N, C-alpha and C positions, 0 to 999 in steps of 0.2 A: 972454418964454419961462418958463411955472413949472415948478418940480420935476417936478409930476407930468408936464407933457407932454415933458419929457426923457427918463424912462422910458417914457412909451410909443413915443417915436423911436429907442431902445437906445443909450440913454444907459447907459456904467459909473461907477462910482465906486471910488474908489482910497483907504483908509484909513490912514494910515500912523499906528501906534502907538503913541505917546512908549516908553513902557516895554511888555517883554515878556509882564509880570504884570499888567498897569493893569486890572484890572476894571471899575472904575469910568469910565474913558474909553472901555471897548470898550460898555459898555452901557449910555451915554448915546448915542453915534453908532450901536447898533444899534435901539435906541428910534425916533430921528429918520430910519431907514431904512426900519422895518415902516412909521412911520405916513404914508412918502412910498409905501409899497407899492412897492419898490425889493425884487425878489427876490433871490434867494440868488444865482442865476449869474450876476447885474451889479453883484456886488459882489465887490472883489480888497481883502484885508486884511493889510499889511505890517507887520511887526514890525520895530524896528530892527537893522539889518544883513545882512536878509532881503535874498533874493537877489529879490524882489518888488520890489525898488527899481528894478535894472535895466530890470526890464522896465513899470514905471510911469514909466520918466523915455521911455519911445516910444509911449505911449501914445496918438497920435495914429496907430499902426498899429494898436498889440493891441486899443487901447478905441476904437473910433469914435465920434469927437464925445470921445472921454477927457477926464474930468467929474472933477479930483479935489477940488472943494469938496461939502461937504455938506449935502446937500438939506434945505429950510427945509420943515418939516412945515403940512401948513394948519391955519387956525384951527379948524376941523370938524374935526381929524384923532379917530377913537377912541382910545382908550387902550389900552396895548399889554399886552395878560394873558400873567404867566409866573408857573406855580404855584410854590410855595416849594419842592420838591422841584428843579425846575429849580434854580432858583438856589444854592441850598446847592453843589448837581454845580459847577453854572457855576464860581462862586467858585475850589473845586479846579481845575476840571479848566484854565482860564484859565492857571494855573500849568504844565503840561504842556510837556513841549519839544517835541510833535507841532506843526509851521508849518500843521497843516492845522485847528488848535481851535477859531480864531476864527471861520475859515467852517462848520464844524461847528456848533459855538452858536450861530450864525445861521440857521443852517438850521433847527435846532429853535426857535428862537424864531418865525421864521416858521413851520411846520408848527402850534405852539401858540394862533396866531391862532385856526386851524379845528379844532383840537380840541383842546380844556382838558385833556382826560384822557392825550394822547401820552402823558405820561409814564410812565404806569402798564402800558403797553406791553413790557414783559418782549423782546418777541420780535424790537422795532425797532431795525434794525442800529444807527440814529443813537443811540437810546438805549441801546444796549449799549454801545457805543464810548464816550459820555462816559461813562458810570459804569465803563469802564477807565479810561478819564484820570483820573480822581478819585481811583480807587481808589489809582495806580501812584503820584499824588502825596502820598495817606496815607502811603503805605510809605514814601518817600523821606525826608517829615517826620519819622518814625518813625524811622528808622537817623539822622537828623541827630539825632536828639533822645539817641539810645544811644548814641554814637560820636564826637564830637564830643569830643578830648582836649587841657584846656589845658596850655599849657606854659609857662614862667616865664622869662621872655627880656630882662628887666634891671630892678633892684633900684637907685632911685636915693635919695638922703639928702632927708628931707620936709623938711631945715631946722628942727625944730621940737626938735632931740632926744631924739626917740623913737624906734621902734625903725623906722622908714622901709616901715612897711606900706605906707602909702599910695601910695609910688613905685613898688609892684609892677605890672608890665603881666604879663598873661598873651593866647598866642595859639594858638588853633587852625588847622589846613589840614582843611579839607575837600571833598567833590568831588561837589556834590550831580546827579542826573539833570535832576531840572528846575530851573524858575526859581522857588524853595522859600527862599532866604535871605530876602528883606523879609518874608517871610510868617512866619516864626520869630521875628523881631527879638524879639515881646514876651517869648516863651519862657523864652529867654537871659537878657534882662534882669530877669525877676522871676526867675531860677532864681541865677542871678549878680550880685544886683544891688551887693553889695559890694566887689565885684572892678571892676579895670579890664584891661577886655580886647577883642581881636577878633578876628573869624571870618575867614579867606582862604578864601575858592572862587576859581576859573576862571571864576564869572558875577561877582563882585563879593567887596564886602568889609562888614562892617559893625565897629562901631569906639563901644566903654560908657566913657564916662571916669565912670562911676556916678554923674552926674545926664546926661548928653545923650546921643542915640544918633545917630553918622552914619553915612552913607555912604562906601563909599571904589571906587577901581577894579577891574574884575579882578585876581588874582594867579598867582604859579607858587608849585609847590611849594617850591622853593627860597628862597622869600622867611619862610616857615616853620620853625623852631628844630627840632632834633631829638630833642631831649632835656633834660631838667632835672634835678637832683638824687632830686627826690620822685619819680623814678619807679622808682628800685629799690625804695623803701619798698613800692609801686604793686605793683610784682610779689610780691614777697613775701608780702602782703596776696592776692592774687587765689592765688598759689600753694595759701597754706594754708587755702582757704576751697572752692579744689578738689574736687567728690566724683565720684569715679569710679564709685561705686557708681549714680547719675544720670544717668552718659556717655549723651547720644544723639548722635552725631554728626552726624546727616542732619536734626534739628531743631536743631543745634545751626547748622550752615553755612545752614541756612533764614533763622533769625533776623539772623544776623550771615555775612554771605557773605564769603570770603576777601577782595575787594577792598579792604575796610573796614580788611583788618587791620593793612594797613603805618602807619596813622595811629594806632593804639593799642598802647600798650607794652608793655599785659599780653597783645598777640595771639602775640610770640616764643615765650613759654612755653607755648603750645598744643598743637604738635606732640610733645613731649617729654610732656608730660602726657596726652595722648591714646595715646602709645607705651605710656605707663604704667599705662593706666588697669588695664588687668586684673589687672595682679601689684598695684596699693594693692588695689585691691578685695579678693584672694587675702589681702590681709595681714590686713585689716581683718575679715573672715571668722575668721580665725587668733587672730585679738588677742582677739577675742571668746569665742570657743573657752576660751583659756589663761587665761579669768577665773575658773573653775573647774578649772583641773585642778592647783592646789594645794592645796585645801581637799576639792575632789571628786574621787578617781582612780577609783572605781566608780562608775556610775550608782544611783541610788536601785534597791531590784528590785520596789517596789510603789505603787502608786497613793495609799496612805494616806501612803507615805514622802516622794512627790512634794508633795504637797499640806502638809505639815508644812514642808517645805522652802523651798518658794515663797512661804509667809509671810512667812518671817526673809530673805527674799531681799533685799537693797539693794545689789545689783552694779549696778545702772542707775539714774538719775535717775530715774525711772520710778519706783519703789519705795521712793524717798523724799519723794513725794506723801503726802497725810493719804488714803488709801485702802485697800483691803485687797484680797488677791490671790484671782483666781477659778477653782479646779481645774476639770478637765473633768469630764463625767459620762456615766452611760451604762453598757452592757455592758462587763466587762474583754474579751471576748472578742469584739466586735462584728465585722463584717466590715464595715462602713466608719466612714470614723474624718472626723467634719466639721471642719476648722478654718477658724474664723475670725479677724478680724484682732487684738481686742485688749474687754474687758469695757468696756461702757458705764457712765453714770451708774449703771442700774438695776439692773444686772449687778453692779455694784460695793456697791451696796446692798444685796442680796439673799444675795450669795454664789455664784449661778447663772450659767453662762453663757445669752447669747443667750433672755433673759424681757424685753427690752425692745424696743422699735417692729421694729426688724431682727431680732430673733430671732422675735416675734410673725408678721409677715410670710413668713419663711422656713418656719414652718412650713404656710402655706395654700400655699403651691407644693411645698413637701414633699408634704403629703397630695394636693393637685392630680394629681401622677405618680407615686404611687403607693410612696412611701418612709415607711417605719415610723421617725419619729424617733426613738421607745423604743429602737428595734435598733440606733440609730446611736452611736456617742462621739462627744462633743462637746466641744469644746474650742477654746482661742484659740492664738495664734502668740504673744503677749505677754499676760503671765499679770494685769500690773494696769493700771490705768486710765488713760490719759494723758490731761488736759486743763488749761486756763489758768483758772482762779476770776474770773468775771463780776460781781460783787457777789454775789447770793447761791446764783447758776447756775452750775456748774461746767461749759464748753464743750469738746468731745471736740476733742483733737489727736492726729496722726497718729503713730505710734511712727517713731523714725529708724532709718535701716537697722542702727547701731551697737546699737540696742535690740534689734534684732529677732534680730539674730545672737547675743546676750548672749543670748535667751531661749532660743534652739535648742536647748540642753541641758537646757532642759524637756520641752520638744515631741518630741525625742528620744527621752527618755525613754519618754514615754507612749505614745509608738509601739512601744517596744520593750516594753511592757511588754501592752499591747492586741493587737497582732500586727494588727493591720486587714490585709482581703485590697485596698482599695481605700481609700485617701484623699482626699478632696475640701478645695481650697484654695480659701476664697473670697475673692478679692482678693489687689493684689498683696503684701500685706503677710506672709499666710498663704501663698503661692506662695514670698514668698522664706524665709517661714520653715522649710520644708521644703527647700527647694532650695538654699539658701546663697549664692542671687544672685536678681537682679532681674532679671522677664519682661515679656514686653509679654501682659495678658492675651488681648489679640484676638487674637497670634497661636499661641497656644499651647492657648486652650479647644477643648472639644470630641476633646480626643483622648488616649488615654493615655502617659505619660511614666513609664518605667520605674523605680522605687526600688532601691537597693542592694540590700533586703533581700527583694524579688523583687514587692514589692508594686506598684501600679500608684499613678500622682498624678494628678487630674482635676483643671484650674482653670473655676474661672466666676467671675462678678462677685459682691460680695459685696449683698447684700439691702440694704443703707443707699443702695448706689449707686442702688436702683432709686427710695429715700424721697426722692432729691433730683431725679427728673425728675419732668415734667407731662405731660398729653397724649400727643400719637402716639409723642414718644421713649419715653416711660415705657413706654407699652405695645408701644414692637421690642423695649425691653431686657426685660420680660418675656419675649415671646416666645423670645428667645432664652437664658434666665436656664430656661425651663420644657423649651429643648432638652437643655440641658447635663442637668441633672438627669433628664430622661426616657435619656440616653445611659446615665449612671452607673448608674440601676435595670435597664439590659437587662444592662448589664456584670457587674454583680453578680450577675445571675439566671444570666448564663455560668459565673463562677466558682465556682458554688454547684453547676451542676451536673458 
């Protein structure tokens, strides 16, 4: 009786996989089953240690005529069709811990024979599920790359009279959610090629001696070291680079979930660093203000005095570059003050704010909503152009929080003289220059923020942001930008009345 006759009579096939992550074995068996026209509901896929082993043992009851041998495709069997997208997703999805993944992939492969474009159907439940599995595996691999921490566990004499570095052995503990260990062996082999290391996990272990990679059995947390002498240095470094002004707890927890913290020496510092972030940020702002206290007890009382002073200012690294300070321009009694981030290359060369591509785009949108730029006072939160030299080009760099805070002296001095009724801050740097703290543009745009002198602050995106977009994304952001400017124009009319 042939394999096809077995299928027609209701035979079921049990495929016992040798490894839970063996894509090539699965693909070979799946291809043969498709060529023998074995439908998905007549195949049981069993991974090592799976509960299906007990089920398969009583195949005579559960599977009528229980067939454990793989069917042999006929000589005239058609080639199996599988799109590149399916193969790419399947290689990742098969590493997932879901026991139904093999059956899902075979079902998709079976359906692909009748509909070669099925993988393009985003609404198909099977396609959505395999995409979800593959995404989870990629995320787990990313966490492994980011959160594996090696610790020194032994240091043996190498017998050569050297420093014994060849005897150093490093061990890391990691708890993957899926079967990603072997798939990521190459990443760690390339990254730590000159180290002798082991990665221990509950699903297996990897060992690299500098020349050969070997696999080992599953391990326990107690098999890994708890710390080494270098960790105190690492914790000191981590604490020193922690920037409280850029702290976003929600984003941090999304990228670095708490369950990984116990394996990372620096994680023990996070609660206290987060708890003290606001205080440290305030100290940074105060320190920025104090840079001027000794020399400038009184603010300049004219715009001309500010202009002269910023050209001589060297209080931050930006002012020490080969550039020129750019003063604001516009009526001294303007009702509207527009604040950008910093001068660009063209502004630095011309000595005027907003004359480059971003300024030209701003003019277009201002005219579109009915705001006369000539009636506004236009300036920047930072007075010098921050850049990095690349050949003959000067590439823009964003100013840091400390640099913005240092320059607040000048922007506050300008505002005190102009006394605008409304200030429009374009971009996060401009908003920080006005408020002394970092805010989310998406959260504060479109509504007034009261300032201490009775004026209002409105926040929107910087026009250079629009220049970096294209297509639908640019159209949407341009629409929001116009809406923000229109709201400013209406509010100016109300204040004037």
